C-alpha positions in Angstrom: 92.7 115.3 56.9 93.4 116.5 53.4 95.9 118.9 54.7 98.1 116.1 56.1 98.1 114.2 52.8 101.5 115.3 51.7 103.1 113.4 54.6 101.3 110.2 54.0 103.9 108.5 51.7 106.6 108.1 54.4 104.0 106.8 56.9 102.6 104.5 54.3 106.2 103.2 53.5 106.8 102.5 57.1 103.4 100.7 57.4 104.3 98.5 54.4 107.7 97.7 55.8 106.6 96.7 59.3 103.5 94.9 57.8 105.7 92.7 55.6 107.8 91.8 58.6 104.6 91.1 60.6 103.1 88.8 58.1 106.3 86.9 57.3 107.0 86.2 61.0 103.3 85.2 61.4 103.7 82.8 58.5 106.8 81.4 60.2 104.9 80.9 63.4 102.1 79.0 61.6 104.6 76.8 59.8 106.3 75.9 63.1 103.0 74.2 64.2 103.9 74.7 67.9 100.3 74.1 69.0 97.0 73.2 67.3 95.5 75.8 65.0 92.3 75.8 67.1 94.1 77.4 70.0 94.6 80.6 68.0 98.1 81.3 69.3 98.8 84.3 67.1 95.6 86.1 68.1 96.5 86.2 71.7 100.1 87.1 71.1 99.2 90.0 68.7 96.6 91.5 71.0 99.0 91.3 73.9 101.5 93.2 71.7 98.9 95.9 70.9 97.9 96.3 74.6 101.6 96.6 75.8 102.7 98.9 73.0 99.7 101.3 73.5 100.3 101.3 77.3 104.0 102.1 76.8 103.1 104.9 74.4 100.6 106.3 76.9 103.1 106.1 79.8 105.8 107.8 77.6 103.6 110.7 76.5 102.3 111.2 80.0 105.9 111.4 81.4 107.0 113.8 78.7 104.0 116.1 78.9 103.3 115.7 82.6 105.0 118.9 83.7 103.7 121.0 80.8 100.4 122.9 80.5 99.4 123.2 76.9 95.8 124.3 77.5 93.9 126.1 80.3 92.1 124.2 82.9 88.8 125.3 81.4 89.7 123.9 78.0 90.9 120.7 79.5 87.7 120.2 81.4 85.7 120.9 78.3 87.6 118.2 76.3 87.3 115.6 79.1 83.6 116.2 79.6 82.8 115.1 76.1 81.0 111.7 76.0 82.7 108.5 75.0 82.1 107.8 71.3 79.8 104.8 71.1 81.0 103.9 67.6 84.4 103.1 69.1 82.9 100.0 70.7 82.6 98.5 67.3 86.3 98.5 66.8 87.2 95.5 69.0 84.3 93.5 67.3 85.4 94.1 63.8 89.1 93.7 64.6 88.8 90.5 66.5 86.6 88.9 63.9 88.8 90.1 61.0 92.0 89.0 62.6 90.7 85.5 63.5 89.4 85.0 59.9 92.6 86.3 58.4 94.8 83.8 60.1 92.5 81.0 59.4 92.4 82.0 55.7 96.2 82.1 55.7 96.4 78.6 57.1 93.9 77.2 54.6 95.0 79.1 51.4 98.6 80.0 52.0 100.0 83.5 52.3 100.1 84.6 48.6 96.5 83.7 47.8 95.2 85.3 51.0 97.1 88.4 50.3 95.6 88.6 46.8 92.1 88.1 48.1 92.6 90.8 50.7 93.0 93.3 47.8 89.2 93.3 47.6 89.4 95.6 50.6 90.3 98.5 48.3 87.0 98.8 46.4 85.0 97.8 49.5 86.6 100.6 51.6 86.0 103.1 48.9 82.3 102.0 48.7 81.9 102.3 52.5 83.5 105.7 52.6 81.2 106.9 49.8 78.0 105.5 51.3 78.5 106.3 55.0 81.0 109.2 55.1 79.8 110.8 51.8 83.3 111.0 50.5 83.9 111.7 46.8 86.8 110.5 44.6 88.4 112.2 41.7 88.8 110.5 38.3 92.5 110.1 39.0 91.9 108.4 42.3 89.4 106.0 40.8 91.8 105.2 38.0 94.5 104.4 40.6 92.1 102.1 42.4 91.3 100.4 39.1 95.0 99.8 38.4 95.4 98.1 41.8 92.4 95.9 41.2 93.7 94.9 37.8 97.0 94.0 39.3 95.4 91.9 41.9 93.2 90.2 39.3 96.4 89.2 37.4 97.7 87.6 40.6 94.4 85.8 41.2 94.4 84.3 37.7 98.0 83.2 38.1 97.1 81.4 41.4 94.1 79.8 39.8 96.1 78.6 36.8 98.8 77.2 39.1 96.2 75.3 41.1 94.7 73.8 37.8 98.2 72.7 36.6 98.9 71.0 39.9 95.6 69.3 39.9 94.5 70.8 43.2 91.5 72.9 44.1 91.3 76.1 46.1 89.2 75.5 49.2 85.9 77.3 48.9 85.7 77.6 52.7 89.1 79.4 52.8 88.0 81.9 50.2 84.8 82.7 52.1 86.7 83.1 55.3 89.2 85.5 53.5 86.3 87.5 52.2 84.7 87.7 55.7 88.0 89.1 57.0 88.0 91.7 54.2 84.5 92.8 55.1 85.3 93.0 58.8 88.5 95.0 58.2 86.6 97.3 55.8 84.1 98.3 58.6 86.9 98.6 61.1 88.6 101.1 58.8 85.3 103.0 58.3 84.9 103.4 62.1 88.5 104.6 62.4 88.1 107.1 59.7 84.8 108.3 61.3 86.5 108.8 64.7 89.4 110.7 63.1 87.1 112.9 61.0 84.8 113.7 63.9 87.7 114.7 66.2 86.5 112.3 68.9 88.0 112.1 72.4 89.5 108.7 71.6 93.0 109.1 70.3 94.6 106.7 67.9 96.6 105.2 70.8 93.5 104.8 72.8 91.8 103.0 70.0 94.7 100.6 69.8 94.5 100.0 73.6 90.8 99.4 73.3 91.2 96.8 70.6 94.2 95.2 72.2 92.7 94.9 75.7 89.3 93.6 74.5 91.0 91.2 72.1 93.4 89.8 74.7 90.5 89.4 77.2 88.5 87.5 74.6 91.5 85.3 73.9 92.0 84.5 77.6 88.3 83.6 77.9 88.6 81.3 74.8 91.7 79.7 76.1 90.1 78.9 79.5 86.9 77.5 77.8 88.6 75.4 75.1 92.4 75.1 75.2 92.7 74.5 78.9 90.3 71.6 78.7 92.6 69.6 76.4 96.2 70.7 76.9 97.7 67.4 76.0 95.9 67.1 72.7 95.9 70.8 71.6 99.3 71.9 73.0 101.9 69.3 74.1 101.2 66.7 71.3 102.0 69.4 68.7 104.9 70.9 70.5 106.6 67.6 71.3 106.1 66.3 67.7 109.6 67.5 66.7 112.7 69.0 68.2 112.4 72.7 69.1 114.9 75.5 69.3 113.7 77.8 72.1 115.9 80.7 71.0 114.5 80.5 67.5 111.0 80.4 68.8 111.5 83.4 71.0 113.2 85.4 68.2 110.3 84.8 65.8 107.6 85.6 68.3 109.4 88.8 69.6 109.9 89.9 66.0 106.3 89.4 65.2 105.1 91.3 68.3 107.4 94.3 67.6 106.6 94.5 63.9 102.9 94.3 64.8 103.2 97.1 67.3 104.9 99.5 64.9 102.6 98.5 62.0 99.5 99.4 64.0 101.1 102.8 64.8 101.7 103.5 61.2 98.2 102.2 60.3 96.6 104.8 62.6 98.9 107.5 60.9 97.6 106.5 57.4 94.0 106.6 58.6 94.3 110.1 60.2 96.1 111.5 57.1 94.3 110.0 54.1 91.4 107.8 55.2 90.4 104.1 55.0 90.8 103.8 51.3 94.4 104.9 51.4 95.0 102.3 54.1 93.5 99.6 51.9 95.9 100.6 49.1 98.8 100.5 51.6 97.7 97.0 52.6 97.7 96.0 48.9 101.3 97.2 48.5 102.2 95.4 51.7 100.6 92.2 50.2 102.8 92.5 47.2 105.9 92.7 49.5 104.7 89.7 51.4 104.3 87.7 48.2 107.7 88.7 46.9 109.6 87.9 50.1 107.6 84.7 50.6 109.1 83.5 47.3 112.6 83.7 48.6 111.9 82.5 52.2 109.1 79.9 51.9 109.1 78.7 48.3 111.5 75.7 49.0 109.1 74.5 51.6 105.7 75.3 50.0 105.1 75.6 46.2 102.1 77.9 46.9 104.6 80.6 48.0 106.5 80.7 44.8 106.5 83.9 42.6 105.9 83.7 38.8 106.2 86.2 35.9 102.5 87.1 36.3 103.1 87.7 40.0 105.9 90.1 39.2 103.6 92.0 36.8 100.9 92.1 39.5 103.3 93.5 42.0 104.4 96.3 39.7 100.8 97.2 39.0 99.7 97.3 42.6 102.7 99.4 43.7 102.1 101.8 40.8 98.4 102.2 41.6 99.0 102.6 45.3 101.6 105.3 44.9 99.5 107.1 42.2 96.5 107.2 44.6 98.7 108.6 47.4 99.9 111.4 45.1 96.4 112.3 43.9 94.9 115.5 45.3 91.6 114.8 47.1 88.4 116.2 45.6 87.7 119.6 47.2 84.6 119.8 49.3 81.7 121.8 47.8 80.5 124.9 49.6 76.9 124.5 48.4 75.5 123.7 51.7 77.2 126.5 53.6 76.3 129.0 50.9 72.6 128.0 51.0 72.7 128.2 54.7 74.1 131.7 54.7 71.6 132.8 52.0 68.8 131.4 54.2 70.0 133.2 57.2 70.3 136.4 55.3 66.8 136.2 53.9 65.5 135.4 57.4 67.2 138.5 58.7 65.6 140.5 55.9 62.3 139.1 56.8 62.7 139.9 60.5 64.0 143.4 59.9 61.4 146.1 58.9 61.9 147.9 55.7 62.2 151.6 55.3 58.6 151.8 54.0 57.4 149.9 57.1 59.2 152.2 59.4 57.9 155.3 57.6 54.3 153.9 57.7 54.7 153.1 61.4 56.1 156.6 62.0 53.2 158.2 60.1 50.6 156.2 62.0 52.1 157.2 65.3 52.2 160.9 64.3 48.5 160.8 63.1 47.4 159.1 66.3 49.2 161.7 68.5 47.7 164.6 66.5 44.1 163.2 66.9 44.5 162.8 70.6 45.7 166.5 70.9 42.7 167.8 68.9 40.2 165.9 71.2 41.9 167.2 74.3 41.7 170.8 72.9 37.9 170.4 72.2 37.3 169.1 75.7 39.2 172.0 77.2 
């Protein structure tokens, strides 16, 4: 994974670009209020996008490599016979819970404040990688993480001051939901990094298909159990509340699905190259982009989306810290364990192998015994 680190910046830049488009179109869908928030419309649409994009990728790669033989039949059977990684079943759980909480937090808090709170994913991902994967970070990497956290803290204080000036209060429930999304996404990134580091049989595209299929199935079950029971109150009363432009609705939804599909591809690329902490930093830079563009797009409609001087400083700090972390060289792995293992094996071989003195003693004993037997035989004769 460290060897691919040099190519992480282009992948991270693409992840940020598609992620900004994804969140801006998602905010636009939420502002349209086409249906009741309880129906979770974005969740179903996003998981359908994941399932379709991963299926299309699988079909494309199968068609391209269908007539080629890259490995022998023996090697292919060895790979296919490996068991399915049980840890992968946690991916749909963490992703579904995190996505549902994220959209609910965006609806309650607004895009900028949620994006700021999601920056807590950076230290949380680093902590999980350190505890579960035993990853170590250099001083430069920790300093870059600190710069990002300070930048997010500046934005958080700015949002709090703005709420105090306006006389409003930030909903505590919304903050708790945003933190729950952060924790869930942190564990999702941990599982992804584990699967990538362990060279499991589940590819990045297969992981996306697993999360998309399970998430869309859960959405369909939820729709049948709740939304279908009150279509008039949860769907048509909202949709018919104001005139709708069908073409505009289709454009926004299609843009959201496409940007989501490409963002997920780039997310897997960041994970495989640099790990979950780098993905969290990429998400932080993406959050800054969302905040900046929200100022120009949504500020006239919602004052919570407006960008201030402190917000600009925060954006600069987050981008600087994220790029600095991407350019840092990872801490080299120590060879203490392998050296001690080799030393132990060498000592074991020395213990098993007889010394020259042992061999001489054994040879002397054998010669003495043979001479004694010959003397006894001569006396009897």
